[in-house]
C-alpha positions in Angstrom: 0.0 0.0 0.0 1.5 3.4 -0.9 2.0 6.0 1.8 -0.9 8.4 2.2 -1.2 12.2 2.1 -2.2 14.0 5.3 -5.2 15.5 3.5 -8.5 14.4 4.6 -10.6 12.4 2.2 -12.6 14.4 -0.3 -16.3 14.7 0.6 -18.2 13.6 3.6 -16.2 11.1 5.7 -17.8 8.2 7.7 -17.0 4.9 9.2 -19.8 2.5 9.3 -20.2 -1.2 10.2 -19.4 -3.4 7.1 -22.6 -4.3 5.3 -23.8 -5.1 1.9 -21.1 -3.1 0.3 -18.6 -5.9 1.1 -19.1 -7.3 -2.5 -18.1 -4.0 -4.0 -15.0 -3.8 -1.9 -14.2 -7.4 -2.6 -14.4 -6.9 -6.3 -12.2 -3.8 -6.1 -9.5 -5.5 -4.0 -9.3 -8.9 -5.9 -6.0 -8.0 -7.4 -4.4 -7.2 -4.1 -1.4 -9.6 -3.5 -1.8 -9.1 0.2 -5.4 -10.3 0.7 -6.5 -13.8 0.5 -9.3 -14.4 -2.1 -11.1 -16.6 0.3 -11.2 -13.8 2.9 -12.6 -11.4 0.4 -15.2 -14.0 -0.7 -16.2 -14.4 3.0 -16.7 -10.5 3.2 -18.8 -10.6 0.1 -21.0 -13.5 1.1 -21.6 -12.7 4.8 -24.8 -11.1 6.3 -24.6 -7.4 6.8 -23.8 -7.3 10.4 -20.9 -5.7 12.3 -19.3 -8.8 13.7 -17.5 -11.3 11.6 -16.6 -14.4 13.6 -16.0 -12.2 16.7 -14.2 -9.6 14.7 -15.4 -6.0 14.1 -15.7 -5.1 10.4 -15.9 -1.5 9.4 -16.1 0.3 6.1 -14.8 3.8 5.2 -17.1 5.9 3.2 -16.4 9.1 1.3 -19.8 10.6 0.3 -21.8 7.6 -0.8 -18.8 5.5 -1.9 -17.3 2.8 0.1 -13.5 3.3 -0.2 -11.9 0.7 2.2 -12.4 -1.5 5.1 -10.8 -2.8 8.2 -11.2 -5.7 10.5 -10.3 -5.4 14.2 -9.8 -8.8 15.8 -9.5 -8.3 19.6 -7.8 -11.2 21.6 -8.2 -12.1 25.3 -4.8 -10.4 25.9 -6.4 -6.9 25.1 -4.3 -6.9 21.9 -6.3 -6.4 18.6 -5.1 -7.4 15.1 -5.8 -4.9 12.4 -6.4 -5.7 8.8 -6.8 -2.7 6.5 -7.4 -2.3 2.8 -8.2 0.7 0.6 -9.5 0.6 -2.9 -6.8 1.4 -5.4 -8.6 4.5 -6.7 -9.0 5.8 -3.1 -5.4 5.4 -2.0 -3.2 8.5 -1.2 -6.3 10.4 -0.2 -6.2 10.0 3.6 -8.7 7.1 3.8 -6.2 4.7 5.3 -5.0 7.2 7.9 -8.6 7.9 8.9 -9.3 4.2 9.3 -6.2 3.8 11.4 -7.2 6.8 13.6 -10.7 5.2 14.0 -9.0 1.9 15.0 -6.9 3.7 17.6 -9.9 5.5 19.1 -11.9 2.3 19.1 -9.0 0.4 20.8 -8.6 3.0 23.5 -12.3 3.1 24.2 -12.3 -0.7 24.5 -9.3 -0.8 26.7 -7.0 -2.6 24.3 -3.3 -2.3 25.1 -2.0 -2.3 21.5 -2.8 -3.0 17.8 -0.8 -5.4 15.8 -0.7 -6.0 12.0 1.1 -7.9 9.3 2.5 -6.2 6.3 4.2 -7.8 3.4 8.0 -7.5 3.3 7.7 -6.8 -0.4 5.3 -3.9 0.4 7.7 -1.0 1.4 4.9 1.5 0.8 2.6 -0.2 3.3 5.5 -0.5 5.8 6.4 3.2 5.4 2.6 4.1 5.8 2.3 2.3 9.1 5.7 3.5 10.4 4.5 7.1 9.7 1.4 6.4 11.9 3.5 5.2 14.8 3.7 1.5 14.2 7.0 -0.2 14.9 8.6 -3.7 14.7 6.6 -6.4 16.6 8.0 -9.2 18.6 7.0 -11.9 16.1 8.1 -12.1 12.5 6.5 -14.4 9.9 8.5 -15.2 6.9 7.4 -12.9 4.1 5.4 -10.7 6.5 6.6 -8.1 8.9 4.7 -7.9 12.2 4.2 -4.3 13.4 2.6 -2.9 16.5 1.4 0.3 18.2 0.7 0.8 21.8 -2.6 2.3 22.7 -1.7 4.6 25.5 -3.8 7.7 25.9 
């Protein structure tokens, strides 16, 4: 994922629970080498409810267009894993930054201690994006993925 500008997304900005727009997002992200096709299919085929197997699923909207999504998967250790994707045509417009800000606020309100994520080692833009937002090297590394984390202190 390329790094993003600090400009807010154009138009009205909202984060809503993921719903029927999952199929639109899934189709727009099919070519991503970092998202598993079965995961995207599960998003497109699920009922429009906020929870996905205990995980929170959220959509970024700019105006009436869904532009990206995130999954927050809180664990029993008060650490939540973040999955984030922005449609190619909406990148570098602040959508990803706004989703991460929402995740940080959500985590603090829920009492989570940190967010973690995996980013491909062959995705320097994604790594730079998360580093710019305060994520650093995590304690576990997985082959072709880099584990990153950010504490959620107020």
